C-alpha positions in Angstrom: 324.6 -167.3 110.1 322.3 -165.8 107.5 320.9 -163.4 110.1 324.4 -162.3 111.0 325.2 -161.8 107.4 322.1 -159.6 106.8 322.9 -157.6 109.9 326.5 -157.0 108.7 325.2 -155.9 105.3 322.7 -153.6 106.9 325.4 -152.1 109.1 327.7 -151.6 106.2 325.0 -149.9 104.2 324.0 -147.7 107.1 327.7 -146.6 107.6 328.1 -146.0 103.9 324.9 -143.8 103.7 326.0 -141.8 106.8 329.4 -141.3 105.3 327.9 -140.0 102.1 325.5 -137.7 104.0 328.4 -136.3 106.1 330.5 -135.8 103.0 327.7 -133.9 101.2 327.1 -131.8 104.3 330.7 -130.8 104.5 330.9 -130.0 100.8 327.7 -127.9 101.1 329.1 -126.1 104.1 332.3 -125.2 102.2 330.4 -124.1 99.2 328.0 -121.9 101.3 331.0 -120.3 103.0 332.7 -119.8 99.6 329.6 -117.9 98.2 329.0 -115.8 101.4 332.3 -114.1 101.9 332.5 -110.7 103.5 333.0 -107.7 101.2 336.6 -107.0 100.2 338.0 -104.0 102.0 340.9 -101.7 101.2 344.2 -103.2 102.2 347.9 -102.2 102.5 349.3 -105.7 101.8 348.4 -108.7 99.7 349.1 -112.1 101.2 349.2 -114.9 98.6 348.9 -118.4 100.0 351.1 -121.1 98.5 350.2 -124.1 96.4 352.0 -126.8 94.5 355.1 -125.9 92.4 355.6 -128.3 89.5 358.8 -130.3 89.0 360.0 -127.9 86.3 359.8 -125.0 88.8 356.7 -123.4 87.4 353.5 -122.7 89.4 350.8 -125.3 89.2 347.5 -124.3 87.6 346.0 -123.5 91.0 349.0 -121.5 92.1 349.1 -119.5 88.8 345.5 -118.7 89.2 346.1 -117.3 92.6 349.1 -115.3 91.3 347.0 -113.9 88.4 344.4 -112.7 90.9 347.0 -111.2 93.1 348.6 -109.4 90.1 345.2 -108.0 89.1 344.7 -106.7 92.6 348.2 -105.2 92.7 347.7 -103.4 89.4 344.4 -102.0 90.6 345.9 -100.8 93.8 349.7 -101.1 94.1 350.8 -102.3 97.5 353.3 -104.8 99.1 352.8 -108.5 98.4 353.8 -111.4 100.7 354.1 -114.7 98.9 353.9 -117.6 101.3 355.2 -121.2 101.1 358.2 -123.4 101.9 359.7 -126.0 99.6 357.9 -129.3 99.7 359.7 -132.6 99.3 358.5 -132.9 95.7 359.2 -129.3 94.8 362.4 -127.9 93.3 362.1 -124.6 95.0 360.2 -122.9 97.8 356.7 -121.8 96.8 357.3 -118.3 98.1 360.3 -117.8 95.9 358.6 -119.1 92.8 355.7 -116.9 93.4 357.9 -113.8 93.9 359.7 -114.4 90.7 356.5 -114.9 88.7 355.1 -111.6 90.0 358.3 -109.7 89.3 358.5 -111.1 85.8 355.0 -109.6 85.1 355.8 -106.1 86.3 355.5 -106.1 90.1 358.3 -103.9 91.6 360.9 -106.2 93.3 360.9 -104.1 96.4 357.2 -104.7 96.7 357.4 -108.5 97.1 358.5 -110.3 100.2 358.9 -114.1 99.9 358.1 -116.0 103.1 359.6 -119.5 102.7 359.3 -121.2 106.1 355.6 -122.2 106.2 354.2 -125.6 105.4 350.4 -125.1 106.0 347.8 -122.3 105.9 348.2 -121.4 109.6 351.9 -121.1 109.3 351.5 -119.1 106.0 349.4 -116.6 108.0 351.4 -116.7 111.2 354.7 -115.9 109.5 353.0 -113.3 107.2 351.7 -111.6 110.3 355.2 -111.3 111.6 356.2 -109.5 108.4 353.1 -107.3 108.6 354.1 -106.2 112.1 357.7 -105.6 111.1 356.6 -103.5 108.1 353.7 -101.7 109.8 350.9 -103.1 107.7 347.5 -103.3 109.3 345.0 -104.6 106.8 345.6 -107.6 104.5 344.0 -109.0 101.4 344.2 -112.7 101.4 344.4 -114.3 97.9 343.9 -118.0 97.6 341.7 -120.5 95.8 337.9 -119.9 95.9 337.1 -122.8 98.2 339.9 -121.9 100.6 339.2 -118.3 101.3 336.7 -118.7 104.2 338.9 -121.0 106.2 341.9 -118.7 105.6 339.9 -115.8 107.0 338.9 -117.8 110.0 342.6 -118.6 110.6 343.4 -114.9 110.1 340.9 -114.1 112.9 342.6 -116.7 115.2 346.1 -115.3 114.3 345.1 -111.7 114.9 345.2 -110.5 111.3 342.6 -108.0 110.1 341.8 -109.2 106.6 339.3 -109.8 103.8 339.8 -112.2 100.9 339.5 -113.0 97.3 339.4 -116.4 95.7 340.7 -117.5 92.3 338.5 -119.9 90.3 339.3 -123.6 90.6 338.9 -126.2 87.8 335.3 -127.5 87.8 336.4 -131.1 87.4 338.1 -130.8 90.8 335.0 -129.4 92.6 334.2 -132.6 94.6 337.9 -133.3 95.5 338.6 -129.7 96.5 335.4 -129.2 98.5 335.5 -132.5 100.3 339.2 -132.1 101.2 338.4 -128.5 102.4 335.5 -129.8 104.4 337.8 -132.3 106.2 340.2 -129.4 106.8 337.4 -127.5 108.5 336.7 -130.5 110.8 340.4 -130.6 111.7 340.3 -126.9 112.4 337.2 -127.2 114.6 338.9 -130.0 116.6 342.1 -128.1 117.0 340.2 -125.0 118.1 338.2 -127.0 120.6 341.3 -128.6 122.0 343.3 -125.4 121.9 346.1 -126.8 119.8 347.6 -125.9 116.4 
């Protein structure tokens, strides 16, 4: 009985250690990708990927940081902007609409912003944005999202046939582990989906 107990403890510790090692490896991979992005190229459209809208209808901190970066990019080189994101169950309005209003309130010409409000994940963000790009004749996108998210967004751009480079807005340091671990798991999901040929 004691021998069995010791073996179970040893197995538990082994699994725990392997889990920690895998988690650290995934986080390291995400951080490496985040710090080795391709140079930003000229674009004719900015695509801002959605994030949480607060219950009062204002952008979350992460979303406002994305929007601030998009606004800075627009002011440096005015071009059309596509704001992406549907309305989640816990959100009062579609993310795309909230983002559009935020940008217009800060000086972006209304005719320069298209809100895409049907997408519920990054792949859909980009797939539906690509349809708008094709409709409007845009050929080169600047993807704006959170720093840890840019690399995977660009990989999805490649898969969806979008020519793009990207910029990342800074995330709160206290969320580094949470954001990078979650993003690492999202990469694993993407690799599996790519291997199986499914979305």
